C-alpha positions in Angstrom: 12.5 -30.4 -7.8 15.1 -29.4 -5.5 14.6 -26.0 -4.0 17.8 -25.5 -3.2 19.2 -26.5 -6.9 16.9 -24.9 -8.8 16.0 -21.6 -7.1 18.9 -19.4 -5.1 19.8 -17.3 -7.8 15.7 -16.8 -8.6 15.9 -16.0 -4.9 19.1 -13.5 -5.2 17.6 -11.9 -8.5 14.9 -10.8 -6.2 16.2 -9.7 -3.1 18.3 -7.9 -5.1 15.5 -5.3 -6.2 13.2 -6.2 -3.1 15.8 -5.8 -0.1 15.8 -1.7 -0.6 11.8 -1.8 -1.1 11.7 -3.8 1.6 13.8 -1.7 3.9 11.7 1.1 2.6 8.6 -0.2 3.4 10.0 -1.3 7.1 10.4 2.0 7.5 6.9 3.4 6.4 5.5 0.6 8.6 7.6 1.7 11.4 6.3 5.4 11.2 2.6 3.7 11.3 3.3 1.9 14.2 5.0 5.2 15.9 2.1 7.0 14.8 -0.5 4.5 16.2 1.3 3.7 19.5 2.8 7.5 20.6 -1.0 8.5 19.6 -2.1 5.6 21.8 0.3 6.0 24.6 -0.8 9.8 24.4 -4.3 9.1 25.0 -3.3 6.4 27.4 -6.4 4.7 28.9 -8.6 7.2 26.7 -9.0 5.3 23.3 -10.3 8.4 21.7 -7.3 10.1 19.9 -6.2 6.4 18.4 -9.6 6.2 17.3 -9.5 9.8 15.4 -6.6 8.8 13.8 -7.8 5.5 12.4 -11.1 7.1 11.6 -9.4 10.3 9.8 -6.7 7.9 7.7 -9.5 5.2 6.7 -11.4 8.2 5.1 -8.6 9.6 3.4 -6.7 6.6 2.0 -9.7 5.9 -0.4 -8.7 9.0 -3.0 -5.2 8.9 -1.9 -4.9 5.1 -2.8 -6.4 5.4 -5.9 -4.5 8.4 -6.9 -0.7 6.5 -5.8 -2.3 3.3 -7.9 -2.0 5.2 -11.2 1.9 5.7 -10.5 2.4 1.9 -10.5 1.3 1.8 -14.1 5.0 3.7 -15.1 7.0 0.9 -13.8 6.2 -2.4 -16.2 6.0 0.2 -19.3 9.8 1.8 -18.4 11.0 -1.6 -17.4 9.8 -3.1 -20.6 11.8 -0.2 -22.7 14.8 -0.6 -20.5 14.9 -4.2 -20.8 15.2 -3.3 -24.8 17.6 -0.7 -24.6 15.1 1.9 -25.6 16.4 4.9 -23.0 14.9 7.8 -25.3 11.3 6.3 -24.8 12.0 5.5 -21.2 12.2 9.6 -21.1 9.2 10.2 -22.5 7.6 8.2 -20.1 9.3 10.2 -16.9 8.3 13.2 -18.2 4.2 12.5 -19.4 4.4 10.3 -16.2 6.0 13.5 -13.9 3.4 15.7 -15.8 0.1 13.8 -15.8 0.9 12.7 -11.6 1.4 16.2 -10.6 -2.2 17.2 -12.1 -3.8 14.0 -10.8 -2.0 14.9 -7.2 -4.0 18.5 -7.3 -7.0 16.6 -8.6 -7.0 14.7 -5.5 -6.3 17.7 -3.0 -9.3 19.1 -4.2 -11.7 15.8 -3.7 -10.2 15.5 -0.3 -10.8 19.2 0.7 -14.3 18.8 -0.6 -14.7 15.6 1.3 -14.2 17.2 4.7 -18.1 18.4 5.0 -18.5 14.5 4.7 -17.3 13.7 8.6 -19.9 15.1 10.9 -22.6 13.3 8.3 -20.8 10.2 8.6 -20.7 10.7 12.5 -24.6 11.2 12.6 -24.9 8.3 10.5 -22.6 6.4 12.5 -24.0 7.7 16.1 -27.8 6.7 15.5 -29.9 6.1 18.7 -27.9 4.4 21.8 -24.7 4.2 20.2 -21.4 5.1 21.6 -22.0 8.9 22.2 -17.7 9.0 22.1 -17.7 9.0 18.3 -18.8 12.3 18.2 -15.8 13.1 20.1 -13.8 11.3 17.7 -15.0 12.5 14.3 -14.1 16.3 15.8 -10.6 15.3 16.7 -10.3 13.6 13.6 -11.2 16.6 11.4 -7.9 18.7 12.1 -5.7 15.4 11.7 -7.3 15.3 8.4 -6.4 18.4 7.2 -2.6 17.9 7.8 -2.8 15.0 5.5 -4.7 16.5 2.4 -1.4 18.7 1.6 0.9 16.0 1.6 -0.9 14.4 -1.2 0.9 16.1 -4.2 4.7 15.9 -2.8 3.8 12.3 -2.9 2.3 11.7 -5.7 5.3 13.6 -7.3 7.4 11.6 -5.7 5.8 8.1 -6.6 6.3 9.5 -10.4 10.1 9.5 -9.8 10.5 6.4 -7.6 8.3 4.4 -10.0 10.3 5.2 -13.0 13.5 4.5 -11.0 12.3 1.4 -10.2 11.8 0.6 -13.8 15.0 1.0 -14.9 16.2 -1.6 -11.8 17.3 1.2 -8.8 15.1 0.6 -6.1 18.1 2.0 -3.3 17.7 5.6 -3.7 13.9 5.5 -3.0 15.1 3.5 0.2 17.4 5.9 1.6 14.9 9.0 0.8 12.0 7.0 2.5 14.3 5.7 5.6 15.5 9.2 6.2 12.0 11.4 6.0 10.7 8.4 8.1 13.1 9.0 10.9 12.1 12.5 11.0 8.5 11.5 11.2 9.4 9.7 14.2 11.2 12.3 15.5 8.7 15.0 14.9 6.0 13.2 16.3 7.7 12.7 19.8 8.1 16.5 19.5 4.5 17.4 18.3 2.5 14.6 19.9 4.1 15.0 23.9 5.1 19.1 23.4 8.9 18.7 23.3 11.6 21.9 22.9 9.1 24.3 23.7 6.3 23.2 21.2 2.5 22.6 22.9 1.1 19.1 22.9 -1.0 18.8 20.0 -1.9 15.2 20.0 -3.2 13.2 17.2 -2.8 16.6 15.3 0.7 16.5 16.0 1.4 13.4 13.8 -0.4 14.7 11.3 1.7 17.4 11.2 5.1 15.3 11.6 3.6 13.1 8.2 3.3 16.1 6.3 6.8 17.8 6.8 8.3 14.3 6.3 6.7 13.7 3.3 7.8 17.2 1.9 11.4 16.5 2.3 11.0 13.1 1.2 10.1 14.6 -2.5 12.3 16.9 -2.6 15.6 14.6 -1.3 14.5 11.9 -4.2 13.4 14.3 -7.0 16.7 16.5 -6.2 18.7 14.1 -6.2 17.7 12.3 -9.2 17.4 15.7 -11.7 20.9 16.5 -10.2 23.2 13.5 -10.0 25.4 13.3 -13.5 24.8 9.0 -13.6 20.9 9.9 -14.4 21.8 12.4 -17.0 20.5 9.7 -19.9 17.3 10.2 -18.6 17.6 13.8 -17.2 19.3 15.8 -19.4 17.6 18.3 -21.5 14.5 16.2 -20.8 12.1 19.5 -21.8 14.1 19.7 -25.0 14.0 16.5 -26.4 11.1 14.5 -24.8 7.5 15.7 -25.7 4.1 15.6 -23.8 2.3 13.0 -25.6 -1.6 12.1 -25.6 -0.6 8.7 -26.9 2.1 8.0 -23.9 -0.4 9.8 -21.2 -2.8 7.4 -22.3 -0.7 4.3 -22.1 0.3 5.0 -18.5 -3.5 5.7 -17.6 -4.3 2.0 -19.5 -1.8 0.3 -17.4 -2.5 2.2 -14.2 -5.9 2.3 -14.1 -6.3 -1.1 -14.1 -4.1 -1.2 -10.9 -5.1 2.1 -9.1 -8.9 0.3 -9.2 -7.6 -3.1 -7.8 -5.9 -1.1 -5.1 -9.0 1.2 -4.4 -11.2 -1.9 -4.1 -8.6 -3.7 -1.4 -8.2 -0.2 0.5 -11.7 0.4 0.0 -12.5 -3.2 2.0 -10.6 -2.2 4.6 -11.5 1.4 5.1 -15.8 0.3 5.1 -14.6 -2.1 7.4 -12.8 0.8 9.3 -16.0 2.9 9.2 -18.8 0.3 10.0 -16.7 -0.9 12.8 -17.6 2.6 14.5 -20.6 1.3 15.2 -19.2 -0.9 18.2 -17.6 2.4 19.7 -14.2 3.3 20.1 -12.6 0.7 21.5 -13.5 -1.6 18.7 -12.3 1.5 16.7 -9.1 1.3 18.3 -8.5 -2.2 18.5 -9.1 -2.2 14.7 -6.3 0.4 13.9 -4.0 -1.8 15.8 -5.1 -5.0 14.0 -4.6 -2.6 10.4 -1.2 -1.5 11.4 -0.2 -5.3 12.1 -1.7 -6.4 8.8 0.6 -3.9 7.1 3.5 -5.0 8.9 3.0 -8.3 7.0 1.4 -7.0 3.5 4.4 -4.5 3.1 7.4 -6.6 2.9 5.1 -8.9 0.7 4.8 -5.2 -1.7 8.4 -5.1 -1.6 8.6 -9.0 -3.0 6.0 -8.1 -5.4 7.2 -4.5 -6.9 10.6 -6.5 -7.8 8.5 -9.8 -9.5 6.9 -6.9 -11.5 10.6 -5.1 -12.3 11.4 -8.7 -13.2 8.6 -9.8 -15.1 8.7 -6.9 -17.3 12.0 -7.2 -18.4 11.0 -10.7 -19.2 8.6 -9.4 -21.0 10.4 -6.9 -22.9 13.2 -9.5 -23.7 10.6 -12.3 -24.6 12.9 -14.6 -22.5 9.9 -16.8 -21.2 11.6 -19.5 -20.0 12.8 -17.8 -17.2 9.0 -16.8 -15.8 7.8 -19.7 -14.5 10.8 -20.2 -11.8 10.9 -16.2 -11.6 7.4 -16.6 -10.4 7.5 -19.5 -8.2 10.4 -17.5 -6.4 8.6 -15.3 -5.7 5.7 -17.1 -4.1 8.0 -18.9 -1.9 9.6 -16.3 -0.2 6.3 -14.2 0.2 4.9 -17.3 2.0 7.7 -18.2 3.8 7.3 -14.6 5.5 3.8 -14.5 6.1 3.4 -18.1 7.2 6.4 -17.0 9.9 4.8 -13.8 11.1 0.9 -15.9 11.3 2.5 -18.2 13.9 3.9 -14.7 15.8 0.6 -13.1 15.8 -1.1 -15.5 16.9 1.7 -16.6 19.8 1.7 -12.9 21.0 -1.9 -11.9 20.2 -1.9 -11.0 23.8 1.3 -9.0 24.4 1.2 -7.2 20.9 -1.6 -4.9 21.6 0.1 -3.9 25.0 2.6 -1.6 22.7 -0.4 0.7 21.7 -3.0 0.8 24.0 -3.2 0.6 28.2 -6.7 -0.1 27.8 -7.7 -3.7 28.4 -10.8 -3.7 26.7 -8.9 -2.6 23.8 -6.2 -5.5 24.0 -8.3 -7.8 24.2 -10.5 -7.2 21.2 -7.1 -7.2 19.4 -6.1 -10.3 20.9 -9.1 -12.1 19.2 -8.8 -10.1 16.1 -5.1 -11.0 15.6 -6.0 -14.3 15.4 -8.6 -14.2 12.3 -5.8 -11.9 10.8 -3.4 -14.4 10.7 -5.8 -16.8 9.1 -5.6 -14.8 5.9 -2.3 -14.3 5.6 -1.5 -17.2 3.0 -4.3 -15.9 0.5 -2.8 -12.7 1.4 0.4 -13.4 -0.2 -0.9 -15.7 -3.2 -3.2 -12.7 -4.3 -0.5 -9.7 -3.6 2.3 -11.7 -5.7 -0.4 -12.6 -8.5 -1.3 -9.2 -8.8 2.5 -8.2 -9.0 3.0 -10.8 -11.7 0.1 -9.3 -13.9 1.3 -5.8 -13.5 4.5 -7.2 -15.1 3.5 -8.7 -17.7 0.8 -5.8 -18.8 -2.1 -8.2 -18.2 -3.8 -5.8 -16.1 -7.7 -5.7 -17.6 -8.7 -8.8 -16.0 -7.7 -7.4 -12.3 -10.8 -5.2 -12.2 -13.8 -7.7 -13.0 -11.9 -9.8 -10.2 -11.5 -7.6 -7.6 -15.1 -6.4 -8.0 -16.3 -10.0 -7.4 -13.6 -10.3 -4.4 -14.0 -7.2 -1.9 -17.8 -6.0 -3.7 -19.6 -8.7 -4.4 -18.2 -11.0 -1.3 -15.8 -9.7 1.0 -17.9 -6.6 2.4 -21.3 -8.1 2.4 -20.3 -11.2 3.9 -18.3 -9.3 6.7 -21.1 -7.2 7.3 -23.6 -10.0 7.6 -21.4 -11.5 10.1 -20.6 -8.4 12.1 -24.3 -7.1 12.3 -26.8 -10.2 11.8 -25.0 -12.8 13.6 -23.2 -10.7 16.2 -19.4 -11.1 15.7 -19.1 -7.4 15.5 -15.3 -6.2 14.6 -13.9 -10.1 14.3 -17.0 -10.9 11.7 -15.6 -7.4 9.6 -12.0 -9.3 9.7 -13.7 -12.9 8.6 -14.9 -11.5 5.2 -11.4 -10.3 4.3 -10.4 -14.0 5.3 -13.1 -15.2 2.4 -12.8 -12.1 0.1 -8.7 -12.2 0.0 -9.1 -16.2 -0.9 -11.5 -15.5 -3.5 -8.9 -13.0 -4.9 -6.1 -15.2 -4.7 -7.2 -18.3 -6.4 -8.6 -16.0 -9.5 -5.5 -14.1 -9.8 -3.3 -17.3 -9.4 -5.2 -19.0 -11.9 -4.7 -16.4 -14.3 -0.9 -16.4 -14.0 -0.9 -20.4 -14.4 -2.8 -19.3 -17.7 -0.1 -16.7 -18.9 3.1 -18.6 -17.6 1.2 -22.1 -20.2 0.9 -19.4 -23.3 4.3 -17.9 -22.9 6.2 -20.8 -22.6 4.2 -22.8 -25.4 5.2 -20.0 -28.0 8.6 -20.2 -27.0 8.2 -23.6 -27.8 6.8 -22.7 -31.2 9.5 -20.3 -31.9 12.1 -22.7 -31.1 10.2 -25.2 -33.7 10.5 -23.1 -36.4 
């Protein structure tokens, strides 16, 4: 099959939606890298500030990603009805989504606040006898940074509900503008608060937290304000409270699609978070190296997420209009673009593995550990791409229940135990945890891609039957 003849139109269709999301993801990645680099440079040869940011983010991310994952259920539901021209129904999903995710944002904030006392307990568990006593300093420094992250959850959830709705109706550009603007503000405030500019005292790691909080509030205000005040969106927002109703049936449908997505994201994120906690046992240098590695993973993964988001939208349109003949080339185009990106970046990681860590730290031990880790990170790029895009396809087709057992097998049964065994029993330390991801992600990629193939076959058969009849 000639790719140049078959797929250009499908590449363009995906990139039209994906490019704004890619730019948004690049902006978010830039902030994550800036946070890590600025805090790392602030610490200089002392890895403690960078390790503190890593630990707090890992602890925070478990509940945060579970809450955010629920918002992803809104996009395929809105996309299906938008493709069918049922604007009234999209308005109902908008109202119920905003109310539902605001409540979830409040609950997530309370849960994170309640989890705060676990920090010292985690420190005692990981320190034990004879371990690196600097871990206690890491956790003490992580607490104030964690506190600033908590208060950014609610505005992000409100922002996420509007963003996912807009993606469902095919508009990915507005969220891009708000993200890039907020991220630029975040980086500027990082410089001001971390290093103490314009009369502010040097805040170090906690300064990065304040910068993130302020930028997230601004991001929410910009997107929600623009959406509700712009005339071209009046078909969705005008008299929303009067004409659209809160409905348990609609809310339940959002949760039915969103919950498996949230569970998948939680399991995958938890595997990384558990690894981030386990790596504490190997000292602050390993924690810092792991944080740099995670940031580089995000560089790759967030672009694939953007391609996957576009794929979810396109698949939801195919599902709504029942134009199943377009499913296979749409899916293949997404896989091809994602793999081209991941393979390229994996090559760069290997070739520049000794140079990349120097962007974040001057500590030679951290640089050496990270350089080796980047080789293993490069090895799971293909599997990571396939599983991410396969799951995005299943979201668009609303075939999400199967995702739950797949991620349990991949991450809980295989990934975490394998990583633990290699790290602690085989003496591979932090690298053993990364190898666990290679095996876990490969399992997830295999099982989800097989499910996608099954769906394509069934929908193509259904189309053939309709033609015969």
